C-alpha positions as CSV (number, residue, x, y, z in Angstrom):
1,M,117.3,224.8,-98.4
2,L,115.8,225.8,-101.7
3,L,113.0,222.7,-101.6
4,S,111.6,224.2,-98.6
5,M,111.4,227.6,-99.7
6,P,108.2,229.3,-101.2
7,L,108.5,230.1,-104.4
8,H,108.5,233.9,-104.5
9,A,110.9,233.8,-101.6
10,I,113.5,232.1,-103.7
11,T,112.4,234.6,-106.4
12,E,113.1,237.5,-104.1
13,V,116.4,235.9,-102.7
14,Y,118.0,234.1,-105.3
15,G,116.2,235.2,-108.6
16,E,116.5,232.8,-111.8
17,A,119.6,231.1,-110.8
18,G,117.7,229.9,-107.3
19,L,114.5,228.9,-109.3
20,R,116.7,227.2,-112.3
21,D,118.4,225.0,-109.3
22,R,115.1,224.6,-107.6
23,F,113.5,223.0,-111.0
24,N,116.7,220.8,-111.3
25,L,116.1,219.3,-107.8
26,E,112.5,218.9,-108.1
27,I,113.4,216.9,-111.8
28,A,116.3,214.9,-110.4
29,R,114.2,211.6,-109.5
30,L,113.1,211.9,-113.2
31,P,114.1,209.2,-115.9
32,D,117.2,210.6,-118.0
33,G,115.0,210.9,-121.2
34,D,112.6,212.9,-119.4
35,R,115.0,215.1,-117.5
36,R,116.7,215.8,-121.1
37,Q,113.3,216.7,-123.0
38,L,112.6,219.3,-120.0
39,E,116.4,220.8,-120.3
40,D,115.7,221.3,-124.0
41,A,112.1,223.0,-123.2
42,L,113.9,225.3,-120.8
43,A,116.5,225.7,-123.2
44,L,113.8,226.7,-125.8
45,A,111.9,229.2,-123.6
46,S,114.8,231.1,-122.3
47,R,115.8,231.9,-125.7
48,L,112.4,232.6,-126.9
49,H,111.5,234.9,-123.8
50,A,114.6,236.0,-123.6
51,D,114.1,239.8,-123.7
52,D,110.6,239.3,-121.9
53,R,110.1,240.7,-118.7
54,R,107.1,240.8,-115.9
55,V,107.5,244.3,-114.5
56,R,110.0,243.5,-111.9
57,E,111.6,240.0,-112.9
58,P,112.6,237.9,-116.3
59,Y,109.4,236.3,-117.7
60,L,111.3,232.9,-117.5
61,N,110.8,233.1,-113.7
62,H,107.1,233.1,-114.2
63,L,107.5,229.6,-116.5
64,L,110.0,228.0,-114.0
65,R,107.6,228.6,-111.0
66,V,104.7,227.3,-112.8
67,A,106.5,223.9,-113.8
68,I,108.2,223.9,-110.2
69,R,104.6,224.3,-108.5
70,I,103.1,221.5,-110.7
71,V,106.0,218.9,-110.3
72,G,106.8,219.8,-106.5
73,Y,103.4,220.7,-104.9
74,Y,101.0,218.9,-107.1
75,R,103.2,215.7,-107.5
76,I,103.0,215.4,-111.1
77,Q,105.8,213.9,-112.9
78,D,104.3,213.8,-116.5
79,V,107.1,215.1,-118.3
80,D,104.7,216.3,-121.4
81,V,102.7,218.3,-118.8
82,L,106.1,219.8,-117.1
83,T,107.5,220.6,-120.8
84,A,104.0,222.5,-121.7
85,A,104.0,224.2,-118.6
86,L,107.6,225.5,-119.4
87,L,106.4,226.7,-122.7
88,H,102.5,227.4,-121.6
89,D,103.2,230.9,-123.1
90,A,105.4,230.2,-126.0
91,V,102.5,230.2,-128.8
92,E,101.2,232.9,-127.7
93,D,103.9,235.4,-127.1
94,H,106.5,234.0,-129.8
95,P,104.8,232.2,-132.7
96,A,106.6,233.3,-135.4
97,E,109.9,232.8,-133.6
98,L,108.9,229.1,-132.6
99,A,107.5,228.3,-136.0
100,E,110.6,229.9,-137.6
101,L,108.1,232.1,-140.0
102,P,107.6,235.4,-141.1
103,S,105.7,237.8,-138.0
104,D,103.3,239.3,-141.0
105,L,101.0,235.5,-141.3
106,S,97.9,235.5,-140.0
107,H,97.6,235.0,-135.8
108,Q,95.8,231.6,-136.9
109,E,98.5,230.8,-139.3
110,L,101.0,231.6,-136.7
111,T,99.3,230.0,-133.9
112,D,98.9,226.6,-135.8
113,S,102.5,226.7,-137.2
114,A,103.7,227.2,-133.9
115,V,101.5,224.3,-132.2
116,A,102.7,222.2,-135.4
117,A,106.3,222.8,-134.2
118,L,106.2,221.9,-130.6
119,A,104.4,218.7,-132.0
120,K,107.1,217.7,-134.1
121,R,110.0,218.4,-131.8
122,Y,108.2,217.1,-128.5
123,S,105.0,215.4,-129.2
124,P,101.4,216.2,-130.5
125,R,100.2,215.9,-126.8
126,V,102.6,218.5,-125.5
127,A,101.3,220.6,-128.6
128,E,98.1,220.3,-127.7
129,L,98.0,221.2,-124.1
130,V,99.9,224.3,-124.8
131,R,97.3,224.9,-127.3
132,S,94.5,224.6,-124.7
133,V,96.1,227.3,-122.3
134,T,97.0,229.4,-125.2
135,N,94.6,232.6,-125.5
136,P,93.2,233.6,-129.0
137,E,93.0,236.6,-130.9
138,Y,90.7,238.8,-129.3
139,D,87.9,240.9,-130.4
140,P,88.6,244.6,-130.1
141,H,85.3,245.7,-129.8
142,R,84.6,243.3,-126.8
143,D,85.9,243.3,-123.1
144,R,89.2,241.9,-123.4
145,N,89.2,240.2,-119.9
146,E,85.7,238.7,-120.3
147,Q,87.0,237.0,-123.6
148,Y,90.0,236.0,-121.4
149,R,87.8,234.4,-119.2
150,T,85.1,232.8,-121.3
151,H,88.1,231.2,-123.3
152,V,89.6,229.6,-120.2
153,A,86.5,228.2,-118.7
154,A,85.7,226.6,-122.2
155,S,89.2,225.3,-123.3
156,L,89.9,223.8,-119.5
157,E,86.1,222.0,-119.7
158,Q,87.7,220.0,-122.8
159,D,91.2,219.3,-121.4
160,P,91.6,217.8,-117.7
161,W,95.2,217.9,-117.6
162,A,95.2,222.0,-119.3
163,R,93.6,222.4,-115.9
164,V,96.6,221.3,-114.1
165,I,99.1,223.7,-116.4
166,K,96.3,227.0,-115.9
167,V,95.7,226.3,-112.2
168,S,99.7,226.7,-111.6
169,D,99.9,229.5,-114.0
170,F,96.6,231.2,-112.5
171,T,98.3,230.8,-109.0
172,D,101.4,232.2,-109.6
173,N,99.8,235.4,-110.9
174,G,97.0,235.8,-107.9
175,L,99.8,235.1,-105.3
176,G,102.2,237.2,-107.0
177,V,100.4,240.5,-107.5
178,I,102.0,241.7,-103.8
179,H,104.8,241.3,-105.7
180,T,104.4,243.4,-108.4
181,T,103.4,247.2,-109.1
182,D,100.2,249.2,-107.9
183,D,98.9,249.6,-111.3
184,K,99.8,246.1,-112.4
185,A,98.1,244.1,-108.9
186,R,94.9,246.2,-109.9
187,S,94.8,245.4,-113.4
188,S,95.6,241.7,-112.4
189,A,92.9,241.8,-109.6
190,M,90.2,242.9,-111.9
191,K,91.0,240.2,-114.6
192,Y,91.4,237.1,-112.6
193,R,89.2,237.5,-109.6
194,P,86.2,236.6,-111.4
195,L,87.6,233.3,-112.4
196,V,88.1,232.0,-109.0
197,P,85.0,230.2,-108.6
198,K,85.2,228.2,-112.2
199,L,88.7,227.6,-111.4
200,R,87.8,225.8,-107.6
201,E,84.6,224.0,-109.4
202,L,86.9,222.6,-112.1
203,V,89.5,221.8,-109.6
204,G,87.3,219.8,-107.4
205,R,86.1,217.4,-110.8
206,A,86.6,214.3,-110.3
207,D,88.1,213.9,-113.9
208,T,90.7,216.2,-112.8
209,P,93.7,214.5,-112.7
210,L,95.5,215.7,-109.3
211,S,95.3,213.8,-105.8
212,L,92.8,214.8,-103.1
213,A,96.2,216.5,-101.2
214,A,96.9,218.1,-104.6
215,K,93.5,219.6,-104.6
216,D,93.1,220.8,-101.2
217,H,96.3,222.8,-101.5
218,I,95.3,224.3,-104.6
219,L,92.0,225.5,-103.4
220,D,93.4,226.9,-100.1
221,Q,96.0,228.8,-103.0
222,L,92.8,230.1,-104.6
223,D,91.5,231.5,-101.4
224,L,94.3,233.4,-100.6
225,A,94.7,234.7,-104.1
226,E,90.9,235.6,-103.9
227,E,92.0,237.4,-100.3
228,R,94.7,239.0,-102.5
229,F,92.7,240.4,-105.1
230,A,89.8,241.8,-102.7
231,A,92.4,243.9,-100.4
232,I,93.5,245.2,-103.7
233,L,90.1,246.1,-105.4
234,D,88.0,246.7,-102.0
235,G,90.8,247.9,-99.9
């Protein structure tokens, strides 16, 4: 039954345990070495984000949904991409813990060291995928949401595989706006809605490494997310 349930439905009914079960079902057909790497990545993500929450749920739920969507709906079995999906917020949110360094170092030093730690533990490719979807240090004198959108567009231009991770992340955030508080939903809609056209364009590119069926699925999800953003902002 878990294999046929929408991910947010699993979250509502079974919580983190249900998402873990779904993830294990999705990766059961992968080679033993790939499964061991993903189990290690999930354990690392669980440790780094143990105290993090997304309003009503453990933060780990979001990471699990992003990875499950890639393997289950996009039909991607690339272990590096799935590893990076589980750890896509690790460098941004917990660079000092990941790099095992003092937290008072500069933002760039911590970021570079955390990326290096991922490269050593997994592979340079995993590390660079995570770097591609990691937000930079923002200029406090400029609009934060605009800086986010500019960074996303620029980084995804350069890395087609990072698009796969980011669009799953974006889909989870976009579809999930109906599962959060009113204030969080409105702030998310303001942040994400202007990015939808760019993501549509990137998904449709010939070098985006997804099947036509996966691209169609994603475009449908982006349409639904945009409808939800519009209902929140215009309603």
